[in-house]
SERO-4910 file (N, C-alpha, C, O; in steps of 0.05 Angstrom, whole numbers):
BEGIN
 pado doro    nc1    nc2    nc3   cac1   cac2   cac3    cc1    cc2    cc3    oc1    oc2    oc3
  His    A   -144    435    366   -119    444    378   -106    421    393   -119    410    411
  His    A    -82    413    386    -69    391    399    -40    398    405    -26    411    390
  Asp    A    -30    388    429     -2    389    436      8    360    436     -1    344    452
  Leu    A     28    355    419     38    328    416     67    326    424     84    341    413
  Asn    A     73    309    443    101    305    452    115    285    434    124    264    442
  Leu    A    118    293    408    130    276    388    148    292    370    143    316    366
  Gly    A    169    280    360    186    294    340    171    295    314    158    276    306
  Leu    A    173    318    299    159    320    274    179    311    252    193    327    240
  Asp    A    178    285    246    194    273    225    175    263    203    169    240    201
  Asn    A    165    282    188    144    277    168    155    265    143    174    277    131
  Gln    A    144    243    133    152    230    108    129    227     89    133    216     67
  Gly    A    106    236     97     82    234     79     68    260     77     81    281     70
  Leu    A     42    260     82     26    285     82     18    291    111      5    274    124
  Phe    A     26    315    121     19    323    148      4    349    146     14    369    136
  Glu    A    -21    348    155    -38    372    155    -45    380    183    -50    362    200
  Ala    A    -44    406    189    -49    415    216    -65    441    216    -64    456    196
  Arg    A    -79    446    238    -93    471    242    -92    476    272   -106    463    288
  Phe    A    -76    495    281    -70    500    309    -53    478    321    -53    455    310
  Gly    A    -39    483    342    -26    462    357      3    467    362     14    488    355
  Arg    A     15    447    375     44    448    382     54    420    381     41    401    389
  Met    A     79    417    370     90    390    367    120    392    372    133    411    363
  Gly    A    131    372    385    160    372    390    167    355    413    152    351    432
  Lys    A    192    344    412    202    328    434    233    330    434    245    325    413
  Pro    A    245    338    457    274    341    458    288    315    449    281    293    458
  Gly    A    308    318    431    324    296    422    312    279    400    325    261    390
  Ala    A    287    285    392    273    270    372    281    280    344    288    303    341
  Pro    A    279    263    323    284    273    296    265    295    288    242    295    296
  Gln    A    275    314    273    259    336    264    265    341    234    285    352    227
  Ser    A    246    332    217    251    336    188    225    333    173    204    326    185
  Asn    A    226    340    148    202    338    130    212    330    103    226    345     89
  Ser    A    204    305     95    211    296     68    185    292     51    187    282     29
  Gly    A    162    299     62    137    296     48    125    324     43    138    342     33
  Thr    A     99    326     50     85    352     48     75    360     76     60    346     88
  Phe    A     84    383     85     74    395    110     56    418    103     64    437     90
  Arg    A     30    415    110     10    435    103     -4    446    128    -17    431    142
  Leu    A     -1    472    132    -14    485    155    -39    499    143    -36    519    129
  Thr    A    -62    490    150    -87    500    138    -99    523    153   -119    535    144
  Gly    A    -89    529    177   -100    552    192    -88    553    220    -76    534    229
  Gly    A    -93    575    233    -85    578    261    -55    582    265    -41    590    247
  Asp    A    -46    575    289    -18    580    298     -7    553    306    -17    540    323
  Phe    A     15    545    293     27    519    299     57    523    306     71    537    292
  Leu    A     66    510    327     93    513    337    107    485    336     96    465    345
  Ile    A    131    484    324    147    461    324    170    465    343    188    482    339
  Glu    A    170    450    365    190    454    386    215    436    381    212    412    374
  Met    A    239    447    384    263    433    378    284    439    400    279    456    417
  Asp    A    305    424    400    327    429    419    340    456    412    339    464    389
  Pro    A    353    469    431    367    494    425    388    489    403    404    471    404
  Gly    A    388    506    383    407    504    361    400    484    340    414    480    321
  Gln    A    377    470    343    369    449    324    357    461    299    345    483    300
  Thr    A    360    448    276    350    457    250    329    437    240    334    413    239
  Trp    A    306    447    232    286    431    219    293    430    189    291    450    175
  Gln    A    300    406    179    308    403    151    285    393    135    273    373    141
  Ser    A    278    408    114    255    401     97    265    396     69    275    415     56
  Thr    A    263    371     60    269    364     33    243    362     16    244    359     -8
  Gly    A    221    363     30    195    362     16    184    390     13    199    409     10
  Ser    A    157    393     14    145    419     10    132    428     36    122    412     52
  Ile    A    132    455     40    119    468     62     98    487     51    105    504     35
  Glu    A     73    484     60     51    501     50     37    514     74     27    500     92
  Ile    A     37    540     75     24    555     97      1    570     85      4    589     69
  Ser    A    -24    563     94    -48    575     82    -52    604     92    -38    613    110
  Gln    A    -71    617     80    -77    645     86    -83    648    116    -99    634    128
  Asn    A    -68    668    127    -71    676    156    -61    655    175    -64    659    200
  Ala    A    -49    633    166    -38    613    184    -10    622    193      4    636    178
  Glu    A      0    612    216     26    620    226     41    595    235     32    579    252
  Leu    A     65    591    223     82    568    230    107    579    243    121    596    232
  Arg    A    112    570    268    136    579    283    153    555    290    143    534    298
  Leu    A    179    558    286    198    538    293    215    548    316    225    571    315
  Ser    A    220    532    337    236    542    359    265    542    352    282    553    367
  Gly    A    273    530    329    301    531    320    303    544    293    290    564    288
  Asp    A    319    533    275    323    544    248    310    526    227    301    504    234
  Leu    A    309    536    202    297    520    180    317    520    157    328    540    149
  Leu    A    322    495    147    337    491    122    320    477    103    312    454    108
  Ser    A    313    490     80    295    478     60    309    473     34    321    492     23
  Thr    A    308    448     24    317    442     -3    294    437    -22    298    429    -45
  Gly    A    270    442    -13    246    439    -29    230    465    -30    240    486    -21
  Pro    A    205    464    -41    189    489    -43    176    497    -17    167    480     -2
  Val    A    176    523    -12    162    535     11    143    555      0    150    574    -15
  Thr    A    117    552      7     96    570     -4     81    583     18     69    569     35
  Leu    A     80    610     19     64    625     37     40    637     22     39    637     -2
  Asn    A     21    646     37     -3    659     26     -9    685     41      4    691     61
  Leu    A    -29    699     31    -35    725     42    -40    724     72    -57    708     82
  Gly    A    -26    740     88    -29    741    117    -16    719    132    -18    718    157
  Ser    A     -2    701    119     11    678    133     38    687    144     49    708    136
  Leu    A     49    670    162     74    676    175     91    651    177     81    630    185
  Leu    A    117    654    171    137    633    175    158    646    193    171    665    185
  Glu    A    162    635    217    181    646    236    200    625    247    192    603    255
  Ala    A    226    632    246    246    615    259    256    629    284    271    649    282
  Leu    A    248    619    307    256    632    332    286    629    336    298    645    352
  Gly    A    298    609    323    327    607    324    342    629    309    365    634    314
  Gly    A    327    641    290    338    665    277    344    661    247    347    681    233
  Asp    A    347    636    237    357    633    210    338    615    193    329    594    203
  Ile    A    332    624    169    317    608    149    333    608    124    340    629    113
  Glu    A    339    584    113    356    582     89    342    564     69    332    543     75
  Val    A    341    574     44    330    560     21    353    554      2    366    573     -8
  Thr    A    359    529     -3    383    521    -18    378    525    -48    355    531    -56
  Pro    A    398    520    -66    395    523    -95    373    505   -106    362    512   -127
  Thr    A    368    482    -94    347    464   -104    319    471    -94    299    459   -102
  Gly    A    317    491    -76    292    498    -64    280    523    -76    292    535    -95
  Ser    A    257    532    -66    244    556    -75    227    568    -53    219    554    -34
  Leu    A    223    594    -54    206    608    -35    187    626    -49    195    644    -64
  Asp    A    161    622    -45    140    639    -56    127    654    -32    113    642    -16
  Leu    A    133    680    -30    124    696     -7     93    699     -8     81    697     13
  Gly    A     81    703    -31     52    701    -34     36    720    -17     13    715    -11
  Gly    A     48    743     -8     34    761      9     37    756     39     23    768     55
  Gly    A     55    737     45     59    730     73     84    744     85     95    762     73
  Gln    A     91    735    109    114    746    124    134    724    131    126    702    138
  Val    A    159    730    130    180    713    141    194    728    163    204    751    159
  Arg    A    195    716    187    208    729    210    233    713    217    232    690    225
  Gly    A    256    726    213    282    713    216    301    722    194    292    734    175
  Asn    A    326    716    197    345    723    176    343    703    153    347    679    158
  Leu    A    336    713    130    329    695    107    352    695     86    361    716     78
  Thr    A    360    671     79    380    667     58    367    650     36    356    628     42
  Val    A    367    660     11    355    645    -11    376    641    -33    388    660    -43
  Ala    A    380    616    -41    398    609    -63    383    597    -86    395    591   -107
  Gly    A    357    593    -83    341    581   -105    323    602   -117    331    625   -121
  Ala    A    298    594   -124    279    612   -137    264    628   -116    257    617    -95
  Leu    A    259    654   -121    246    672   -102    223    686   -117    227    700   -136
  Glu    A    198    682   -106    174    696   -116    168    719    -97    168    715    -72
  Pro    A    162    742   -107    159    766    -90    131    768    -77    114    750    -80
  Gly    A    127    790    -64    102    797    -52    100    790    -22     84    774    -14
  Gly    A    117    803     -6    116    797     23    136    814     39    149    831     29
  Leu    A    137    807     65    153    822     84    173    803     97    166    781    106
  Val    A    198    812     98    219    797    113    227    814    137    238    836    135
  Ile    A    221    803    161    227    816    186    254    806    194    256    786    209
  Gly    A    275    820    186    303    811    190    319    819    166    312    837    152
  Asp    A    342    805    162    359    810    139    353    790    117    342    768    122
  Leu    A    359    798     92    355    781     69    381    779     54    394    800     48
  Ala    A    390    755     47    414    751     31    407    733      7    398    711     11
  Leu    A    412    743    -17    409    728    -41    436    718    -51    456    732    -47
  Ala    A    436    694    -63    461    682    -72    464    686   -103    445    693   -116
  Pro    A    488    681   -113    492    684   -142    473    666   -159    466    672   -181
  Ala    A    465    643   -147    447    624   -161    418    632   -159    401    620   -172
  Thr    A    411    652   -142    383    659   -138    371    671   -163    383    687   -177
  Val    A    346    662   -169    330    674   -191    306    687   -179    288    673   -169
  Thr    A    305    714   -179    283    729   -167    264    738   -190    273    748   -210
  Gln    A    238    734   -185    218    741   -205    207    769   -200    205    778   -177
  Ala    A    201    783   -222    188    809   -220    164    808   -239    165    796   -260
  Tyr    A    142    821   -231    117    820   -247    107    848   -253    104    865   -235
  Ile    A    103    854   -279     93    880   -288     63    877   -294     56    860   -311
  Ser    A     47    893   -281     18    892   -287      7    920   -284     22    940   -289
  Glu    A    -17    923   -276    -29    950   -272    -15    966   -250    -14    990   -252
  Gly    A     -4    952   -230      9    966   -208     38    971   -214     52    953   -224
  Leu    A     47    995   -209     75   1002   -213     87   1009   -186     88    991   -168
  Leu    A     95   1033   -181    108   1041   -157     90   1035   -133     67   1043   -131
  Gly    A    102   1020   -114     88   1015    -89     69    991    -90     53    988    -71
  Asp    A     70    974   -110     53    951   -112     63    930    -93     82    916    -99
  Thr    A     50    927    -70     60    909    -49     57    880    -56     70    862    -45
  Asn    A     39    873    -76     36    846    -84     60    835    -99     64    811   -101
  Ser    A     76    853   -110    100    845   -125    126    856   -114    146    857   -127
  Arg    A    125    865    -89    148    877    -76    156    861    -52    140    848    -39
  Ile    A    182    862    -45    192    850    -21    202    872     -3    221    887    -10
  Asp    A    191    874     21    199    894     41    217    880     61    209    860     73
  Val    A    240    891     66    260    879     84    265    899    107    273    922    101
  Thr    A    260    891    132    264    910    154    293    914    160    301    934    173
  Gly    A    311    896    152    339    898    158    356    903    133    348    919    115
  His    A    378    889    131    397    892    109    390    873     86    384    849     91
  Ala    A    391    882     61    386    865     38    412    863     22    422    883     11
  Ala    A    422    839     19    446    833      2    435    821    -24    426    798    -24
  Leu    A    436    837    -45    424    829    -70    444    816    -89    467    825    -91
  Glu    A    436    795   -102    453    780   -120    436    764   -140    411    763   -137
  Gly    A    449    751   -159    435    732   -176    422    744   -201    431    765   -211
  Thr    A    400    732   -210    386    739   -234    359    750   -228    345    739   -210
  Leu    A    351    772   -241    324    783   -239    309    778   -265    319    785   -287
  Val    A    286    765   -263    270    758   -287    244    774   -286    229    772   -267
  Val    A    239    789   -307    215    806   -309    194    791   -326    199    782   -348
  His    A    169    789   -314    147    777   -328    125    798   -332    124    818   -318
  Tyr    A    108    793   -352     86    811   -358     60    796   -354     55    776   -367
  Asp    A     42    807   -337     17    793   -331     -1    793   -357      2    811   -373
  Pro    A    -18    773   -359    -36    773   -383    -54    798   -383    -60    810   -363
  Gly    A    -62    805   -407    -78    829   -411    -61    853   -419    -37    851   -421
  Pro    A    -74    876   -423    -60    899   -432    -41    910   -411    -48    911   -387
  Leu    A    -18    919   -419      1    932   -401     -9    960   -395    -22    972   -411
  Pro    A     -2    970   -371     -8    998   -366      8   1016   -385     27   1007   -397
  Asp    A     -1   1040   -387     12   1059   -406     38   1069   -393     39   1090   -381
  Ile    A     59   1053   -397     85   1059   -385     99   1080   -401    102   1077   -425
  Gln    A    109   1100   -388    123   1122   -400    151   1124   -388    156   1114   -366
  Pro    A    170   1136   -403    197   1140   -392    196   1155   -365    182   1175   -362
  Gly    A    211   1144   -346    210   1155   -319    192   1140   -300    195   1144   -275
  Asp    A    173   1124   -310    156   1108   -292    174   1088   -277    193   1078   -288
  Gln    A    166   1081   -253    182   1064   -236    166   1040   -226    142   1042   -220
  Tyr    A    180   1017   -224    168    993   -214    186    984   -190    209    976   -194
  Gln    A    175    985   -167    190    980   -142    191    951   -136    170    937   -135
  Met    A    215    940   -131    219    912   -125    226    906    -96    215    887    -85
  Phe    A    243    923    -84    251    919    -56    252    945    -41    258    966    -53
  Thr    A    244    944    -16    251    965      3    268    952     25    265    928     31
  Tyr    A    285    967     38    303    956     58    315    979     75    313   1002     68
  Ala    A    326    971     98    339    991    115    367    998    104    376   1021    107
  Ser    A    380    979     92    406    983     79    410    961     59    395    941     59
  His    A    429    963     41    433    942     21    462    941     13    478    960     17
  Ser    A    469    919      0    496    915    -12    492    898    -37    472    884    -40
  Gly    A    512    898    -55    511    882    -79    491    892    -99    483    916    -99
  Gly    A    483    874   -117    464    881   -139    461    857   -157    477    839   -157
  Phe    A    439    858   -172    433    835   -191    454    835   -213    461    856   -225
  Arg    A    464    811   -219    484    808   -240    473    806   -268    485    815   -287
  Arg    A    449    794   -269    437    789   -296    407    795   -296    394    793   -275
  Phe    A    397    802   -319    369    810   -323    358    795   -346    371    792   -367
  Glu    A    333    786   -343    317    774   -365    292    790   -368    280    798   -348
  Gly    A    283    794   -393    257    807   -398    256    836   -392    234    846   -386
  Tyr    A    278    850   -393    277    878   -385    269    897   -408    267    921   -404
  Val    A    265    886   -432    256    902   -455    225    901   -455    214    879   -458
  Leu    A    213    924   -452    183    925   -452    172    921   -480    185    928   -500
  Pro    A    147    911   -482    135    907   -509    133    933   -525    132    932   -549
  Asn    A    131    956   -511    128    982   -525    155    993   -534    157   1016   -543
  Gly    A    177    978   -530    203    987   -539    220   1001   -518    243   1007   -523
  Leu    A    208   1007   -495    223   1019   -473    239    997   -458    236    973   -463
  Tyr    A    257   1006   -441    274    989   -425    269    993   -396    262   1016   -387
  Leu    A    271    972   -380    270    975   -351    298    974   -340    311    953   -342
  Asn    A    307    996   -329    335    998   -319    335    996   -288    318   1007   -275
  Pro    A    355    982   -277    357    979   -248    367   1005   -235    385   1018   -244
  Val    A    354   1012   -212    362   1035   -197    363   1027   -167    344   1016   -156
  Tyr    A    386   1032   -155    390   1025   -126    392   1052   -111    408   1069   -117
  Thr    A    375   1054    -90    377   1077    -72    384   1067    -45    384   1043    -40
  Pro    A    389   1085    -25    396   1075      2    374   1059     15    379   1044     34
  Thr    A    349   1062      6    327   1048     19    309   1032      1    289   1020     10
  Ala    A    315   1031    -25    297   1016    -44    312   1009    -70    332   1022    -77
  Phe    A    302    988    -82    311    980   -109    287    981   -127    266    969   -120
  Tyr    A    288    994   -150    266    994   -169    276    993   -197    300    998   -203
  Leu    A    258    987   -216    263    988   -244    250   1013   -256    227   1018   -250
  Glu    A    265   1027   -272    255   1052   -283    254   1050   -314    274   1042   -326
  Ala    A    231   1057   -325    228   1056   -354    244   1078   -367    245   1101   -358
  Ser    A    257   1071   -390    274   1090   -404    275   1083   -433    269   1061   -441
  Thr    A    283   1103   -449    286   1098   -478    313   1085   -485    317   1076   -507
  Thr    A    331   1084   -466    357   1071   -470    361   1050   -449    349   1051   -427
  Ser    A    378   1030   -454    383   1008   -436    408   1012   -420    429   1020   -430
  Ala    A    406   1007   -394    429   1008   -376    432    981   -361    449    979   -343
  Ala    A    416    961   -369    418    935   -356    445    922   -362    454    923   -385
  Pro    A    458    910   -342    484    899   -347    485    874   -363    506    867   -374
  Ala    A    463    860   -365    463    835   -381    435    827   -389    415    836   -376
  Thr    A    432    812   -410    406    802   -419    407    772   -420    428    760   -419
  Ser    A    384    760   -423    381    731   -426    363    725   -449    346    742   -455
  Pro    A    365    702   -461    348    696   -483    319    692   -474    314    684   -451
  Ser    A    301    699   -492    272    697   -485    261    668   -489    239    662   -480
  Thr    A    276    651   -502    267    624   -507    272    607   -482    285    616   -463
  Thr    A    262    582   -482    262    566   -458    284    545   -457    290    532   -477
  Leu    A    296    543   -434    315    521   -429    300    499   -415    287    504   -394
  Thr    A    301    474   -425    288    451   -412    309    431   -403    330    429   -415
  Phe    A    302    416   -382    321    397   -370    305    375   -357    289    381   -339
  Thr    A    310    350   -364    295    327   -353    315    305   -345    337    303   -355
  Ala    A    306    288   -326    322    265   -317    304    240   -316    281    241   -306
  Val    A    315    218   -326    301    192   -326    320    171   -316    342    168   -327
  Ser    A    313    157   -294    330    137   -282    322    109   -293    299    102   -293
  Asp    A    343     93   -301    338     65   -308    362     49   -298    379     59   -283
  Arg    A    363     24   -306    384      6   -295    412     14   -303    431      7   -289
  Ser    A    415     28   -325    441     36   -335    451     62   -322    475     68   -325
  Gly    A    434     76   -309    442    101   -296    419    122   -299    396    115   -301
  Val    A    427    147   -298    407    169   -301    413    183   -327    435    192   -333
  Arg    A    392    185   -343    395    197   -370    383    226   -368    360    229   -361
  Phe    A    399    245   -376    391    273   -375    388    283   -404    403    276   -422
  Ala    A    367    299   -408    362    311   -434    357    341   -431    343    349   -412
  Ala    A    369    357   -448    365    386   -446    361    397   -474    373    387   -494
  Met    A    344    417   -476    341    433   -500    352    461   -493    340    476   -478
  Val    A    374    467   -505    388    492   -500    381    512   -521    386    507   -545
  Pro    A    369    536   -514    359    554   -533    380    570   -549    373    581   -570
  Ile    A    404    571   -539    425    587   -552    452    576   -544    455    563   -524
  Asp    A    473    581   -560    499    572   -554    507    579   -526    503    602   -517
  Ala    A    518    560   -510    522    565   -482    544    547   -471    550    526   -482
  Glu    A    556    556   -449    574    541   -432    556    526   -412    542    539   -397
  Leu    A    558    500   -411    541    484   -394    556    471   -371    579    463   -374
  Ser    A    543    468   -348    553    452   -326    529    440   -311    508    452   -310
  Ile    A    533    416   -300    512    402   -285    523    394   -258    543    380   -256
  Gln    A    509    403   -237    516    396   -210    495    377   -199    471    380   -204
  Phe    A    504    357   -183    486    337   -172    485    341   -141    505    347   -129
  Phe    A    461    337   -130    456    341   -101    439    319    -90    423    307   -105
  Asp    A    443    313    -64    423    296    -51    401    315    -40    403    339    -44
  Val    A    380    303    -27    358    320    -19    364    338      4    348    356     10
  Gln    A    387    334     17    396    353     37    411    377     25    420    394     40
  Gly    A    414    377     -1    428    399    -15    458    396    -16    472    414    -23
  Arg    A    468    372     -8    497    367     -8    506    359    -36    493    342    -49
  Ser    A    528    370    -46    538    364    -72    549    335    -72    563    327    -54
  Ile    A    542    320    -93    552    292    -96    567    288   -122    573    265   -129
  Gly    A    571    309   -137    586    306   -162    578    327   -183    561    343   -178
  Ser    A    590    325   -206    584    344   -227    593    333   -254    609    314   -255
  Ile    A    582    345   -275    591    340   -302    596    368   -315    581    387   -310
  Glu    A    618    370   -330    625    395   -343    624    391   -373    645    386   -385
  Pro    A    601    393   -386    600    389   -415    615    410   -430    623    405   -453
  Gly    A    619    434   -418    633    455   -432    614    469   -452    590    469   -449
  Phe    A    626    482   -472    611    497   -492    595    479   -510    606    459   -521
  Arg    A    569    485   -514    553    469   -532    536    488   -549    527    509   -539
  Pro    A    531    481   -574    513    497   -591    484    494   -583    477    476   -568
  Ala    A    467    513   -592    439    511   -587    428    485   -598    436    476   -619
  Gly    A    408    473   -584    396    449   -593    394    428   -572    399    434   -548
  Pro    A    386    403   -578    383    382   -558    410    370   -551    428    367   -567
  His    A    412    362   -525    437    350   -515    429    328   -495    408    331   -481
  His    A    445    307   -493    440    284   -475    465    276   -460    487    277   -471
  Trp    A    461    267   -435    483    257   -419    473    233   -403    449    230   -398
  Ile    A    491    217   -393    484    195   -376    503    195   -351    527    199   -354
  Tyr    A    491    191   -328    506    192   -303    504    164   -291    482    154   -284
  Arg    A    527    150   -288    527    122   -281    535    116   -252    539     93   -245
  Arg    A    538    136   -236    547    131   -208    526    115   -193    502    120   -195
  Gln    A    535     96   -177    518     80   -160    510     97   -135    527    107   -121
  Leu    A    484    100   -131    474    116   -109    455    100    -91    442     81   -100
  Ala    A    454    108    -66    436     95    -47    407    103    -54    403    124    -66
  Pro    A    388     86    -47    360     93    -53    353    121    -41    361    127    -19
  Gly    A    338    136    -56    329    162    -47    324    181    -70    323    173    -93
  Val    A    319    206    -63    313    227    -83    338    244    -87    351    251    -68
  Tyr    A    343    250   -112    367    266   -119    359    288   -139    338    286   -152
  Leu    A    376    308   -141    370    331   -158    395    338   -174    417    334   -166
  Ala    A    390    349   -198    411    359   -215    404    387   -224    381    392   -231
  Arg    A    424    405   -224    420    432   -233    437    437   -258    461    435   -257
  Leu    A    424    444   -280    438    451   -304    441    481   -306    421    496   -304
  Asp    A    465    491   -308    471    520   -312    480    524   -340    499    511   -350
  Ala    A    468    543   -354    475    550   -381    482    580   -381    465    596   -374
  Ser    A    506    587   -390    514    615   -389    528    623   -414    542    607   -427
  Gly    A    525    648   -421    539    660   -444    548    688   -437    548    696   -413
  Arg    A    556    703   -457    567    729   -451    546    748   -439    552    764   -422
  Asp    A    520    744   -447    500    763   -439    477    751   -424    456    763   -420
  Tyr    A    479    726   -414    457    714   -401    466    691   -383    488    681   -385
  Ala    A    447    682   -366    451    659   -349    424    647   -343    406    661   -334
  Leu    A    421    621   -348    396    606   -342    403    581   -326    424    570   -329
  Ser    A    383    573   -309    387    548   -293    360    533   -293    339    545   -293
  Arg    A    362    506   -292    339    489   -289    347    466   -271    370    458   -270
  Val    A    327    456   -255    332    433   -237    315    410   -245    291    413   -251
  Ala    A    327    386   -246    313    361   -251    315    343   -227    336    344   -213
  Arg    A    295    326   -222    295    309   -199    291    280   -208    276    274   -227
  Trp    A    305    261   -194    300    233   -200    301    217   -174    312    226   -154
  Thr    A    291    192   -175    290    175   -151    304    149   -157    300    137   -178
  Val    A    321    140   -138    334    115   -140    319     95   -123    316     99    -99
  Ile    A    310     73   -135    295     52   -121    310     25   -124    318     18   -147
  Arg    A    314     11   -103    327    -15   -104    307    -37    -98    314    -61    -98
***
């Protein structure tokens, strides 16, 4: 257990178990790996200050990470069973280049997610999903009330983006018309998912979205009511940096309208490419803008009449 009067400006690997760290006016950021392996850890900041994480945050089982301010993450955040991530300032935001895996843990604060979201946890506060959010759903032996694959929100849930349904390895449960798979509970809600992937069950049934005043669930049916579908094949996207620029390669599974957005590690937009409509198959682009040394990200969006897919590639500029 240690109390350190230092700003937490982590650029490598920082592992902790119990303790407190912080210094008024000092830099507060994470561009490496912050790993809390147990206990209760507090990061003290100035009033209104935000801890910006461009690297990864890992909170082990039953560990608790508290920030006296807010959190802005452009990288992956991973919780585990019984763990806690709390922003005493009130706000936790995950940008389009970031991800949040609840993993059976809790988030305390108003949570905004614009990147990838893995279920299985509790949000003590409000939850807001963005149009770019991709939320995962998992079908296995558990259906209604499976807390490992459900997100419980004590406040308001603003639902948006894409919902992707996966099927766990092994035999599916004997799903019948009318069976329900619960994804969210909440005190109130607004909006709804715009697009769905994988909503056709292997047995020929469909999973249809149902919104109630206090819950969102998928209900098995012999007919489809999903507003949109996505292709089951894979979209790939890679980036390779050399002296001539950054070379991007994509394998697009189906005819699509394409756009590429570029970001720095703080999630700020630095440009875009609009390839427009492209047929299915391999495609390549080169980005020649001169950039300062650092880590950058590109998000490829592919959309058609009935689907929307996104992938993120990362590259490093070294001088």
